[in-house]
TORMI-656388 format. One record per residue (C-alpha): x, z, y; residue in three letters; residue number from 1. Coordinates in nm, 3 decimals, padded with zeros to 5 digits. Last residue first. Example, Ala and Ser with C-alpha at 12.3 -4.5 7.8 and 13.67 -1.06 7.14 Angstrom:
BEGIN
+---------+---------+---------+-----+-----+
:      px :      pz :      py :  aa :   i :
+---------+---------+---------+-----+-----+
:  01.367 :  00.714 : -00.106 : SER :   2 :
:  01.230 :  00.780 : -00.450 : ALA :   1 :
+---------+---------+---------+-----+-----+
//
This chain:
BEGIN
+---------+---------+---------+-----+-----+
:      px :      pz :      py :  aa :   i :
+---------+---------+---------+-----+-----+
: -03.108 :  08.339 :  12.394 : GLY : 344 :
: -03.303 :  08.544 :  12.110 : SER : 343 :
: -03.280 :  08.279 :  11.829 : GLU : 342 :
: -02.929 :  08.183 :  11.922 : LEU : 341 :
: -02.842 :  08.578 :  11.876 : VAL : 340 :
: -02.997 :  08.592 :  11.567 : ARG : 339 :
: -02.864 :  08.338 :  11.430 : ARG : 338 :
: -02.560 :  08.437 :  11.508 : SER : 337 :
: -02.608 :  08.785 :  11.384 : ALA : 336 :
: -02.722 :  08.679 :  11.080 : LYS : 335 :
: -02.390 :  08.490 :  10.995 : GLU : 334 :
: -02.127 :  08.724 :  11.161 : LEU : 333 :
: -02.282 :  08.985 :  10.892 : VAL : 332 :
: -02.242 :  08.701 :  10.571 : ARG : 331 :
: -01.890 :  08.575 :  10.704 : LYS : 330 :
: -01.753 :  09.006 :  10.724 : VAL : 329 :
: -01.893 :  09.010 :  10.401 : THR : 328 :
: -01.731 :  08.701 :  10.256 : GLU : 327 :
: -01.370 :  08.748 :  10.456 : VAL : 326 :
: -01.376 :  09.119 :  10.261 : THR : 325 :
: -01.409 :  08.963 :  09.960 : ASN : 324 :
: -01.109 :  08.791 :  09.977 : ARG : 323 :
: -00.844 :  08.998 :  10.160 : TYR : 322 :
: -00.961 :  09.315 :  09.948 : ALA : 321 :
: -00.741 :  09.214 :  09.572 : SER : 320 :
: -00.516 :  09.016 :  09.783 : ARG : 319 :
: -00.403 :  09.344 :  09.937 : PRO : 318 :
: -00.298 :  09.310 :  10.359 : THR : 317 :
: -00.014 :  09.191 :  10.485 : GLN : 316 :
:  00.224 :  09.322 :  10.773 : THR : 315 :
:  00.461 :  09.149 :  11.014 : LEU : 314 :
:  00.223 :  08.927 :  11.209 : PRO : 313 :
:  00.481 :  08.755 :  11.449 : PRO : 312 :
:  00.425 :  08.876 :  11.807 : TYR : 311 :
:  00.374 :  08.555 :  12.057 : GLU : 310 :
:  00.414 :  08.580 :  12.460 : LEU : 309 :
:  00.241 :  08.301 :  12.552 : GLN : 308 :
: -00.087 :  08.458 :  12.778 : HIS : 307 :
:  00.102 :  08.707 :  12.929 : THR : 306 :
: -00.067 :  08.900 :  13.214 : TYR : 305 :
: -00.438 :  09.005 :  13.030 : PHE : 304 :
: -00.205 :  09.013 :  12.652 : ALA : 303 :
:  00.062 :  09.238 :  12.801 : LYS : 302 :
: -00.237 :  09.502 :  12.751 : THR : 301 :
: -00.263 :  09.475 :  12.403 : PHE : 300 :
:  00.086 :  09.470 :  12.294 : ALA : 299 :
:  00.135 :  09.768 :  12.502 : ILE : 298 :
: -00.146 :  09.966 :  12.381 : SER : 297 :
: -00.040 :  09.933 :  11.993 : GLY : 296 :
:  00.303 :  09.996 :  12.038 : ARG : 295 :
:  00.342 :  10.319 :  12.238 : LYS : 294 :
: -00.028 :  10.495 :  12.172 : LEU : 293 :
:  00.018 :  10.299 :  11.763 : GLY : 292 :
:  00.310 :  10.518 :  11.727 : ILE : 291 :
:  00.131 :  10.858 :  11.689 : GLY : 290 :
: -00.231 :  10.963 :  11.811 : TYR : 289 :
: -00.473 :  10.656 :  11.893 : GLY : 288 :
: -00.826 :  10.691 :  11.970 : GLY : 287 :
: -01.051 :  10.606 :  12.211 : GLU : 286 :
: -00.935 :  10.505 :  12.529 : LEU : 285 :
: -01.213 :  10.291 :  12.773 : VAL : 284 :
: -01.209 :  09.927 :  12.869 : ILE : 283 :
: -01.440 :  09.828 :  13.133 : VAL : 282 :
: -01.525 :  09.408 :  13.122 : THR : 281 :
: -01.642 :  09.235 :  13.425 : PRO : 280 :
: -01.601 :  08.867 :  13.276 : VAL : 279 :
: -01.282 :  08.682 :  13.163 : ASN : 278 :
: -01.434 :  08.594 :  12.795 : VAL : 277 :
: -01.097 :  08.460 :  12.706 : LYS : 276 :
: -00.887 :  08.786 :  12.864 : GLU : 275 :
: -01.127 :  08.962 :  12.562 : VAL : 274 :
: -01.015 :  08.789 :  12.294 : LEU : 273 :
: -00.619 :  08.744 :  12.405 : LEU : 272 :
: -00.671 :  09.164 :  12.404 : GLY : 271 :
: -00.752 :  09.183 :  12.073 : LEU : 270 :
: -00.536 :  08.954 :  11.974 : LYS : 269 :
: -00.239 :  09.141 :  12.124 : TYR : 268 :
: -00.372 :  09.426 :  11.896 : TYR : 267 :
: -00.311 :  09.240 :  11.589 : SER : 266 :
:  00.022 :  09.104 :  11.662 : PHE : 265 :
:  00.143 :  09.418 :  11.796 : GLU : 264 :
:  00.111 :  09.587 :  11.431 : THR : 263 :
: -00.179 :  09.659 :  11.210 : LEU : 262 :
: -00.144 :  09.846 :  10.880 : SER : 261 :
: -00.477 :  10.047 :  10.842 : LEU : 260 :
: -00.499 :  10.421 :  10.645 : ASP : 259 :
: -00.602 :  10.609 :  10.929 : ALA : 258 :
: -00.510 :  10.978 :  11.099 : LEU : 257 :
: -00.138 :  10.937 :  11.182 : GLY : 256 :
: -00.019 :  10.624 :  11.343 : ASP : 255 :
:  00.139 :  10.474 :  11.044 : ASN : 254 :
:  00.010 :  10.103 :  11.102 : GLU : 253 :
: -00.162 :  10.079 :  11.390 : PHE : 252 :
: -00.537 :  10.161 :  11.320 : ALA : 251 :
: -00.540 :  10.444 :  11.538 : ASP : 250 :
: -00.508 :  10.208 :  11.850 : PHE : 249 :
: -00.829 :  10.302 :  11.947 : GLY : 248 :
: -01.016 :  10.064 :  12.248 : ALA : 247 :
: -01.330 :  10.099 :  12.318 : SER : 246 :
: -01.451 :  09.790 :  12.515 : VAL : 245 :
: -01.741 :  09.709 :  12.782 : VAL : 244 :
: -01.779 :  09.361 :  12.822 : ILE : 243 :
: -01.996 :  09.156 :  13.083 : ALA : 242 :
: -02.174 :  08.874 :  13.104 : GLU : 241 :
: -02.169 :  08.763 :  12.749 : PRO : 240 :
: -02.181 :  08.456 :  12.578 : SER : 239 :
: -02.336 :  08.515 :  12.269 : TYR : 238 :
: -02.229 :  08.152 :  12.095 : LYS : 237 :
: -01.852 :  08.244 :  12.237 : VAL : 236 :
: -01.878 :  08.581 :  12.128 : VAL : 235 :
: -02.007 :  08.449 :  11.771 : LEU : 234 :
: -01.704 :  08.201 :  11.747 : ASN : 233 :
: -01.455 :  08.493 :  11.846 : GLU : 232 :
: -01.549 :  08.719 :  11.586 : VAL : 231 :
: -01.423 :  08.488 :  11.331 : MET : 230 :
: -01.105 :  08.460 :  11.505 : ASP : 229 :
: -01.115 :  08.791 :  11.525 : VAL : 228 :
: -01.173 :  08.825 :  11.101 : LEU : 227 :
: -00.848 :  08.606 :  11.043 : GLU : 226 :
: -00.635 :  08.774 :  11.286 : ALA : 225 :
: -00.770 :  09.091 :  11.076 : PHE : 224 :
: -00.701 :  08.954 :  10.712 : LEU : 223 :
: -00.311 :  08.819 :  10.848 : ASP : 222 :
: -00.230 :  09.162 :  11.074 : ASP : 221 :
: -00.255 :  09.417 :  10.765 : GLY : 220 :
: -00.523 :  09.577 :  10.606 : THR : 219 :
: -00.404 :  09.926 :  10.426 : TYR : 218 :
: -00.744 :  10.033 :  10.323 : ARG : 217 :
: -01.061 :  09.759 :  10.344 : PRO : 216 :
: -01.148 :  09.723 :  10.683 : LEU : 215 :
: -01.537 :  09.724 :  10.753 : VAL : 214 :
: -01.688 :  09.451 :  11.026 : ILE : 213 :
: -01.967 :  09.630 :  11.151 : ASN : 212 :
: -02.151 :  09.325 :  11.384 : VAL : 211 :
: -02.480 :  09.539 :  11.508 : LYS : 210 :
: -02.664 :  09.244 :  11.694 : TYR : 209 :
: -02.878 :  09.097 :  11.419 : GLY : 208 :
: -03.157 :  09.366 :  11.479 : TYR : 207 :
: -03.136 :  09.511 :  11.833 : GLY : 206 :
: -03.505 :  09.407 :  11.955 : ASP : 205 :
: -03.645 :  09.630 :  11.632 : GLY : 204 :
: -03.336 :  09.789 :  11.423 : GLU : 203 :
: -02.970 :  09.734 :  11.416 : GLY : 202 :
: -02.766 :  09.570 :  11.159 : LEU : 201 :
: -02.635 :  09.851 :  10.921 : GLU : 200 :
: -02.572 :  09.649 :  10.601 : ASP : 199 :
: -02.252 :  09.590 :  10.708 : PRO : 198 :
: -02.137 :  09.971 :  10.686 : TYR : 197 :
: -02.053 :  10.172 :  10.966 : GLY : 196 :
: -02.125 :  10.516 :  10.838 : THR : 195 :
: -01.826 :  10.751 :  10.734 : HIS : 194 :
: -01.750 :  10.949 :  11.014 : PRO : 193 :
: -01.489 :  10.986 :  10.877 : TYR : 192 :
: -01.263 :  10.788 :  10.647 : LEU : 191 :
: -01.246 :  10.634 :  10.289 : THR : 190 :
: -01.620 :  10.496 :  10.191 : ASP : 189 :
: -01.642 :  10.425 :  10.564 : PRO : 188 :
: -01.404 :  10.104 :  10.511 : ASP : 187 :
: -01.203 :  10.132 :  10.844 : GLN : 186 :
: -01.312 :  09.989 :  11.139 : HIS : 185 :
: -01.374 :  09.692 :  11.381 : PHE : 184 :
: -01.690 :  09.730 :  11.561 : ASP : 183 :
: -01.873 :  09.435 :  11.691 : VAL : 182 :
: -02.202 :  09.539 :  11.925 : GLN : 181 :
: -02.406 :  09.313 :  12.087 : LEU : 180 :
: -02.658 :  09.475 :  12.297 : ILE : 179 :
: -03.022 :  09.426 :  12.262 : LYS : 178 :
: -03.104 :  09.770 :  12.210 : ASP : 177 :
: -03.269 :  09.952 :  11.883 : ARG : 176 :
: -02.939 :  10.041 :  11.764 : TYR : 175 :
: -02.804 :  10.124 :  12.128 : PHE : 174 :
: -02.761 :  10.480 :  12.136 : ILE : 173 :
: -02.709 :  10.508 :  11.754 : GLU : 172 :
: -02.397 :  10.226 :  11.778 : MET : 171 :
: -02.205 :  10.449 :  12.032 : THR : 170 :
: -02.228 :  10.768 :  11.852 : GLY : 169 :
: -02.115 :  10.601 :  11.510 : ASN : 168 :
: -01.812 :  10.444 :  11.659 : GLY : 167 :
: -01.686 :  10.343 :  11.347 : HIS : 166 :
: -01.282 :  10.468 :  11.288 : HIS : 165 :
: -01.009 :  10.277 :  11.311 : ALA : 164 :
: -01.056 :  10.203 :  11.689 : ASP : 163 :
: -01.142 :  09.854 :  11.726 : PHE : 162 :
: -01.503 :  09.921 :  11.921 : ASP : 161 :
: -01.628 :  09.559 :  12.152 : LEU : 160 :
: -01.959 :  09.619 :  12.327 : VAL : 159 :
: -02.086 :  09.344 :  12.451 : MET : 158 :
: -02.356 :  09.288 :  12.757 : ILE : 157 :
: -02.619 :  09.036 :  12.784 : LYS : 156 :
: -02.865 :  09.127 :  13.078 : LYS : 155 :
: -02.616 :  09.228 :  13.394 : TYR : 154 :
: -02.768 :  09.356 :  13.659 : GLY : 153 :
: -02.584 :  09.592 :  13.804 : ALA : 152 :
: -02.756 :  09.920 :  13.663 : ASP : 151 :
: -02.724 :  09.701 :  13.336 : ARG : 150 :
: -02.364 :  09.709 :  13.344 : PHE : 149 :
: -02.298 :  10.065 :  13.447 : GLY : 148 :
: -02.523 :  10.162 :  13.169 : TYR : 147 :
: -02.276 :  09.983 :  12.941 : VAL : 146 :
: -02.003 :  10.187 :  13.110 : ALA : 145 :
: -02.254 :  10.504 :  12.979 : VAL : 144 :
: -02.198 :  10.377 :  12.639 : ALA : 143 :
: -01.859 :  10.332 :  12.636 : ALA : 142 :
: -01.763 :  10.649 :  12.779 : ASN : 141 :
: -01.983 :  10.883 :  12.528 : ASN : 140 :
: -01.944 :  11.226 :  12.613 : LEU : 139 :
: -01.783 :  11.511 :  12.395 : ILE : 138 :
: -01.556 :  11.352 :  12.135 : CYS : 137 :
: -01.270 :  11.502 :  11.931 : PHE : 136 :
: -01.459 :  11.380 :  11.579 : GLY : 135 :
: -01.858 :  11.434 :  11.710 : THR : 134 :
: -01.920 :  11.668 :  11.431 : SER : 133 :
: -02.103 :  11.674 :  11.065 : SER : 132 :
: -02.242 :  11.335 :  11.055 : VAL : 131 :
: -02.552 :  11.258 :  10.880 : GLY : 130 :
: -02.780 :  11.244 :  11.177 : PRO : 129 :
: -02.511 :  11.198 :  11.501 : THR : 128 :
: -02.299 :  11.433 :  11.653 : ALA : 127 :
: -02.388 :  11.479 :  12.013 : GLY : 126 :
: -02.723 :  11.458 :  12.039 : ALA : 125 :
: -02.758 :  11.128 :  12.146 : ILE : 124 :
: -02.459 :  11.007 :  11.994 : GLY : 123 :
: -02.082 :  11.098 :  12.055 : ALA : 122 :
: -01.842 :  10.928 :  11.814 : HIS : 121 :
: -01.741 :  10.712 :  12.087 : HIS : 120 :
: -01.633 :  10.947 :  12.380 : GLY : 119 :
: -01.251 :  10.997 :  12.357 : PRO : 118 :
: -01.151 :  11.287 :  12.598 : PRO : 117 :
: -00.950 :  11.178 :  12.832 : ARG : 116 :
: -00.821 :  10.892 :  12.994 : GLY : 115 :
: -00.695 :  10.574 :  13.063 : ILE : 114 :
: -00.950 :  10.348 :  13.169 : LEU : 113 :
: -00.869 :  09.965 :  13.171 : PHE : 112 :
: -01.048 :  09.765 :  13.472 : VAL : 111 :
: -01.212 :  09.455 :  13.509 : ARG : 110 :
: -01.474 :  09.576 :  13.765 : ARG : 109 :
: -01.826 :  09.484 :  13.796 : SER : 108 :
: -01.861 :  09.807 :  14.097 : GLU : 107 :
: -02.137 :  09.928 :  13.828 : LEU : 106 :
: -01.917 :  09.932 :  13.563 : ALA : 105 :
: -01.637 :  10.084 :  13.775 : TYR : 104 :
: -01.879 :  10.328 :  13.885 : LYS : 103 :
: -01.989 :  10.449 :  13.466 : TYR : 102 :
: -01.669 :  10.441 :  13.335 : ALA : 101 :
: -01.557 :  10.665 :  13.610 : LEU : 100 :
: -01.896 :  10.869 :  13.538 : TYR :  99 :
: -01.715 :  10.957 :  13.186 : PHE :  98 :
: -01.388 :  11.061 :  13.265 : PHE :  97 :
: -01.482 :  11.292 :  13.561 : SER :  96 :
: -01.769 :  11.438 :  13.307 : LEU :  95 :
: -01.531 :  11.490 :  13.019 : ALA :  94 :
: -01.260 :  11.613 :  13.271 : LEU :  93 :
: -01.495 :  11.875 :  13.476 : ASP :  92 :
: -01.664 :  11.977 :  13.086 : MET :  91 :
: -01.353 :  12.009 :  12.913 : THR :  90 :
: -01.237 :  12.297 :  13.214 : ASP :  89 :
: -01.286 :  12.579 :  13.033 : ARG :  88 :
: -01.171 :  12.447 :  12.696 : SER :  87 :
: -01.374 :  12.292 :  12.446 : MET :  86 :
: -01.266 :  12.182 :  12.052 : TYR :  85 :
: -01.366 :  11.928 :  11.821 : THR :  84 :
: -01.320 :  11.907 :  11.506 : ASP :  83 :
: -01.535 :  12.158 :  11.278 : GLU :  82 :
: -01.770 :  12.188 :  11.575 : ASP :  81 :
: -01.814 :  12.313 :  11.952 : ILE :  80 :
: -01.492 :  12.488 :  11.891 : ASP :  79 :
: -01.429 :  12.745 :  12.149 : ILE :  78 :
: -01.210 :  12.855 :  12.432 : PRO :  77 :
: -01.467 :  12.901 :  12.629 : ALA :  76 :
: -01.753 :  13.092 :  12.648 : ARG :  75 :
: -01.861 :  12.962 :  12.968 : HIS :  74 :
: -01.852 :  12.611 :  12.867 : SER :  73 :
: -02.051 :  12.671 :  12.541 : LEU :  72 :
: -02.340 :  12.679 :  12.780 : ASN :  71 :
: -02.267 :  12.350 :  12.970 : LEU :  70 :
: -02.234 :  12.177 :  12.655 : LEU :  69 :
: -02.563 :  12.307 :  12.493 : TYR :  68 :
: -02.731 :  12.188 :  12.800 : ASP :  67 :
: -02.550 :  11.881 :  12.761 : ILE :  66 :
: -02.720 :  11.866 :  12.423 : TYR :  65 :
: -03.082 :  11.977 :  12.513 : GLU :  64 :
: -03.089 :  11.728 :  12.785 : PRO :  63 :
: -03.011 :  11.426 :  12.532 : SER :  62 :
: -02.708 :  11.208 :  12.582 : HIS :  61 :
: -02.711 :  10.849 :  12.772 : ILE :  60 :
: -02.956 :  10.952 :  13.055 : ARG :  59 :
: -02.860 :  11.319 :  13.060 : ARG :  58 :
: -02.528 :  11.222 :  13.137 : ALA :  57 :
: -02.609 :  11.011 :  13.405 : LEU :  56 :
: -02.739 :  11.309 :  13.579 : LYS :  55 :
: -02.431 :  11.488 :  13.505 : LEU :  54 :
: -02.208 :  11.270 :  13.676 : ALA :  53 :
: -02.429 :  11.292 :  13.979 : GLU :  52 :
: -02.392 :  11.620 :  13.981 : ARG :  51 :
: -02.052 :  11.614 :  13.907 : LYS :  50 :
: -01.978 :  11.373 :  14.210 : ASP :  49 :
: -01.632 :  11.262 :  14.127 : VAL :  48 :
: -01.329 :  11.201 :  14.337 : ARG :  47 :
: -01.182 :  11.478 :  14.280 : GLN :  46 :
: -01.145 :  11.377 :  13.907 : ILE :  45 :
: -00.848 :  11.195 :  14.001 : SER :  44 :
: -00.764 :  10.785 :  13.957 : GLU :  43 :
: -00.367 :  10.695 :  13.939 : GLU :  42 :
: -00.280 :  10.367 :  13.961 : GLU :  41 :
: -00.045 :  10.203 :  13.651 : VAL :  40 :
:  00.151 :  09.848 :  13.722 : ALA :  39 :
:  00.308 :  09.715 :  13.395 : ILE :  38 :
:  00.678 :  09.710 :  13.380 : GLY :  37 :
:  00.715 :  09.775 :  13.053 : GLU :  36 :
:  00.837 :  10.100 :  13.055 : SER :  35 :
:  00.509 :  10.164 :  13.281 : VAL :  34 :
:  00.286 :  10.037 :  12.989 : LEU :  33 :
:  00.497 :  10.298 :  12.739 : SER :  32 :
:  00.503 :  10.595 :  13.000 : SER :  31 :
:  00.095 :  10.558 :  13.042 : LYS :  30 :
: -00.012 :  10.541 :  12.698 : VAL :  29 :
:  00.260 :  10.849 :  12.556 : GLU :  28 :
:  00.137 :  11.014 :  12.866 : LEU :  27 :
: -00.274 :  10.996 :  12.755 : VAL :  26 :
: -00.166 :  11.115 :  12.422 : ARG :  25 :
:  00.039 :  11.400 :  12.558 : ARG :  24 :
: -00.289 :  11.560 :  12.698 : PRO :  23 :
: -00.455 :  11.640 :  12.313 : ASN :  22 :
: -00.636 :  11.500 :  12.076 : GLU :  21 :
: -00.382 :  11.542 :  11.767 : PRO :  20 :
: -00.474 :  11.950 :  11.792 : HIS :  19 :
: -00.249 :  12.263 :  11.735 : HIS :  18 :
: -00.445 :  12.528 :  11.828 : TYR :  17 :
: -00.590 :  12.645 :  12.195 : PHE :  16 :
: -00.634 :  12.275 :  12.292 : PRO :  15 :
: -00.620 :  12.154 :  12.652 : LYS :  14 :
: -00.918 :  12.000 :  12.818 : HIS :  13 :
: -00.713 :  11.958 :  13.145 : MET :  12 :
: -00.294 :  11.909 :  13.224 : PHE :  11 :
: -00.286 :  11.553 :  13.117 : THR :  10 :
: -00.607 :  11.428 :  13.154 : SER :   9 :
: -00.601 :  11.526 :  13.525 : GLU :   8 :
: -00.401 :  11.222 :  13.596 : LYS :   7 :
: -00.640 :  10.923 :  13.518 : LEU :   6 :
: -00.506 :  10.640 :  13.479 : PHE :   5 :
: -00.663 :  10.345 :  13.552 : ILE :   4 :
: -00.488 :  09.978 :  13.445 : ILE :   3 :
: -00.638 :  09.690 :  13.684 : ARG :   2 :
: -00.702 :  09.398 :  13.483 : MET :   1 :
+---------+---------+---------+-----+-----+
//
């Protein structure tokens, strides 16, 4: 697994007021990994063809949304919506990170792309129907990586999203497609974007391929580990040819913008899940705003190098929520398993 760091993320797309999505985030990830002796390679927007990136953006998003962003960029600094800002160079950085996700997928690489802005809340026309904002996101980096793998000839593609917030934009884009999407996220009754319920299973060819794993508030390592093991059984049945990962670290205990209680143990489990499949993989950074960026990213990444390393489970889930969650997830996974086996 190569770790690729988009260096312009450290000084472009800067907020013009206090905002949790800022250049400090990627610096935290990079410095944490380097401190553990993990090699981090630098990438630059200078290698990105902006015209090709715009063509790609119009394949994923509506032309009207892309034109809207381009027009706004001429008036920046400005707010796109209640949560999401735009600076003069936002589109340059967003298009570059977006394009790199596509390029590495097209080349069938195994990479962890550390860059910004995040993308999994950006739907076809930006904010998805019924959602008030794009939640810090501009372009959908995970979605374009799926397109890259498709263009490379892969058919069975899986999207794994473990940001604390539901990846509503990615799920909207592929809701009718036979792309297996597994999304771990905090109970949408209690957290933005208030989507991603267990009964959101997909439509048409995509029915049964959308797996929303709802985590009750204060979910700890014990419950999360059990759910990851359950998901692994589905992954084995599906046997993906390529994987796209939306890696958010905001479910880490006390990270700041969610109410989950995961520690290194859970993120190491997620890394092992991806590593065991051992297929072309593009991982893109999503959320994480505090301690999760440091400790979660290290544990997740170490799983690709030190398979015997053990982190102890440190946190426990309230008993009242544990059993109900397992039973609900079991029913969702059973439907997905039947669909996967039926359609081959």
